[in-house]
C-alpha positions in Angstrom: 0.0 0.0 0.0 1.2 3.5 -0.7 2.4 5.5 2.3 -0.3 7.8 3.7 1.1 10.2 6.1 3.5 13.1 6.6 6.0 14.0 3.9 8.7 16.6 4.5 7.9 20.0 3.1 4.2 19.6 3.5 2.1 22.6 2.4 -1.5 23.4 2.6 -2.9 23.0 -1.0 -6.5 23.3 -0.2 -7.0 26.9 -1.5 -5.2 26.1 -4.7 -7.1 22.8 -5.1 -10.4 24.7 -4.7 -9.4 26.9 -7.6 -8.2 24.1 -9.9 -9.6 24.3 -13.5 -7.2 22.0 -15.4 -10.2 20.0 -16.6 -12.3 22.9 -17.8 -12.0 22.0 -21.5 -12.6 18.4 -20.7 -15.8 19.1 -18.7 -17.1 21.6 -21.3 -16.9 18.8 -23.9 -19.1 16.4 -21.9 -22.8 16.0 -22.3 -23.3 18.1 -19.1 -21.1 20.9 -20.3 -20.3 21.9 -16.8 -17.5 23.9 -15.1 -15.0 22.5 -12.6 -16.1 22.6 -9.0 -13.5 20.8 -6.8 -15.1 19.4 -3.6 -12.4 19.8 -1.0 -13.2 18.2 2.3 -10.3 17.4 4.5 -8.1 18.8 7.3 -4.7 17.7 8.6 -6.2 16.5 12.0 -8.4 13.8 10.3 -8.0 10.2 11.5 -10.1 8.5 8.9 -9.6 8.7 5.1 -12.4 7.9 2.7 -11.0 7.5 -0.8 -13.8 7.3 -3.3 -14.3 7.8 -7.0 -15.6 11.3 -7.9 -18.5 13.5 -6.9 -21.9 13.0 -8.7 -24.0 15.8 -10.1 -25.9 16.3 -6.8 -22.6 16.8 -4.9 -21.4 19.1 -7.7 -24.4 21.3 -7.0 -24.4 21.1 -3.2 -20.7 21.2 -2.5 -20.9 18.5 0.1 -19.4 15.1 -0.6 -21.8 12.1 -0.5 -24.8 14.4 -0.2 -27.1 11.9 -1.8 -28.6 8.4 -1.3 -25.1 6.9 -1.7 -24.0 9.0 1.2 -26.9 7.8 3.4 -25.9 4.2 2.7 -22.2 4.9 3.3 -22.9 6.6 6.7 -25.0 3.5 7.7 -22.1 1.2 6.7 -19.7 3.3 8.8 -22.1 3.7 11.7 -21.7 7.5 11.6 -24.3 10.2 11.8 -24.1 13.3 9.6 -22.3 15.4 12.2 -19.4 13.0 12.6 -19.2 12.1 9.0 -18.9 15.8 7.9 -16.4 16.8 10.6 -13.3 17.5 8.5 -11.1 17.3 11.6 -12.2 13.6 12.0 -13.0 12.3 8.5 -11.1 13.3 5.3 -12.9 12.6 2.0 -10.5 12.5 -0.9 -12.0 11.1 -4.1 -9.8 10.1 -7.1 -11.3 13.0 -8.9 -12.2 16.1 -6.9 -14.8 17.3 -9.5 -17.9 15.8 -11.0 -16.5 14.3 -14.3 -19.8 14.6 -16.2 -22.0 12.3 -18.2 -21.3 10.8 -21.7 -23.8 11.1 -24.5 -25.7 8.0 -23.1 -26.1 9.6 -19.7 -23.5 7.3 -18.0 -21.0 8.6 -15.5 -17.6 9.4 -16.9 -14.5 8.2 -14.9 -12.4 10.6 -12.9 -9.8 12.1 -15.1 -6.4 10.6 -14.2 -4.8 14.0 -14.4 -6.6 15.0 -11.1 -4.8 12.3 -9.1 -1.5 12.9 -10.8 -1.7 16.6 -10.0 -3.1 16.7 -6.5 -3.3 13.3 -4.7 0.2 12.9 -3.4 0.2 16.4 -1.9 -3.3 16.0 -0.5 -2.4 12.7 1.2 0.8 14.3 2.6 -1.4 16.7 4.5 -2.9 13.9 6.5 -0.3 12.7 8.9 -2.7 11.2 11.5 -4.7 8.8 9.4 -5.4 5.5 11.3 -8.1 4.0 9.1 -8.3 4.1 5.3 -11.5 3.2 3.5 -11.2 2.6 -0.2 -14.5 2.8 -2.2 -14.6 1.3 -5.7 -12.1 0.2 -8.2 -10.4 3.5 -9.0 -9.4 4.0 -5.3 -8.4 0.4 -4.8 -6.2 0.4 -7.9 -4.4 3.5 -6.8 -3.8 2.5 -3.2 -3.5 -1.3 -3.3 -0.9 -3.4 -5.1 -2.2 -6.3 -7.1 -5.7 -5.0 -7.6 -7.9 -7.4 -9.6 -11.7 -7.0 -9.3 -13.7 -5.0 -6.7 -15.6 -8.1 -5.5 -12.4 -10.1 -5.1 -10.7 -7.3 -3.2 -13.7 -6.7 -0.9 -14.0 -10.4 -0.3 -10.3 -10.6 0.7 -10.8 -8.2 3.6 -8.8 -10.5 5.9 -5.7 -10.0 3.8 -5.7 -6.2 3.6 -3.1 -4.2 5.4 -4.0 -3.2 9.0 -6.3 -0.2 9.1 -7.6 -0.7 5.5 -11.1 -1.6 4.4 -12.3 -1.9 0.9 -16.0 -1.3 0.0 -18.1 -1.4 -3.2 -19.6 1.9 -4.1 -22.7 2.5 -2.0 -24.7 3.5 -5.0 -28.2 2.2 -5.5 -26.8 0.5 -8.7 -25.0 -1.9 -6.4 -28.1 -3.1 -4.5 -28.1 -6.3 -6.5 -24.4 -6.9 -5.6 -25.3 -6.5 -1.9 -28.1 -9.1 -2.3 -25.8 -11.6 -4.1 -23.0 -11.1 -1.5 -24.6 -11.3 2.0 -21.2 -11.9 3.6 -20.5 -8.2 3.1 -23.1 -7.2 5.6 -22.6 -10.1 7.9 -18.8 -10.1 8.1 -17.3 -6.9 6.8 -19.7 -4.2 8.1 -19.6 -5.1 11.8 -15.8 -5.0 11.7 -15.8 -1.8 9.8 -18.1 -0.1 12.2 -16.0 -1.4 15.1 -12.8 0.0 13.5 -14.5 3.4 12.9 -15.6 3.6 16.5 -12.2 2.6 17.8 -10.4 5.2 15.8 -12.7 8.1 16.6 -13.1 7.3 20.2 -9.5 6.4 20.9 
C-alpha cells in the first residue's frame, strides 16, 4: 500500500485545489457541459480517510461530498451520523477526482480524469499525517492504493488479507443493491468489523 502520512515539506494545498480548473475544457466537452467545482473536504487533523471515485452531479451542485442516497448508505455502513461524517477534523474525504466528471452522450457517469490524481493526490495525502483508518471505495481508489488490484468483488471479499487499518468497499450507489443481495457476507462479516474500527479510531 502506498504510504499515507507526513511528507517533509508539507504545504496546505486546499486553497489552490479549490481553484483548480485543469479539466475545464474536458468538462465543457461532456454531455453536461459543466465547469470545474472541486469538492475539497479534509483537514490535517483527520484520523479516517475515505477514498472514493468522484462527486456526482448532486454533490457538484451542493458542494458536500456524499450528499445523496449513496452517502446515506455509506454513513450507515460506517455507523456514523451526519455530524461525525462531515467533521473534517475527524474524517477526510479524498476522491480520485475532486470534480464531477460529467456524463457521456448516453447519460452514463464518466470516470475521474487521471490528471486529477496525478496533479493533486500525493500532496493531499501528505497533508494527512494522522490517518489511522483508510476506507477505499470502488475500483479506482483500490487500484491506486493497493498493489495487485484485480476486481472489486475479489478485493472486498479478501478483507482479511488487507493491510491493517484498510477496508475496501463497493460503491454505496443504488446500482450496487443487486451486488449486496448476491454477497450477503459483506453485511454479515465486513460491516460489523468496519463499524468497530471506525468507532475505535474516533473514540481512541
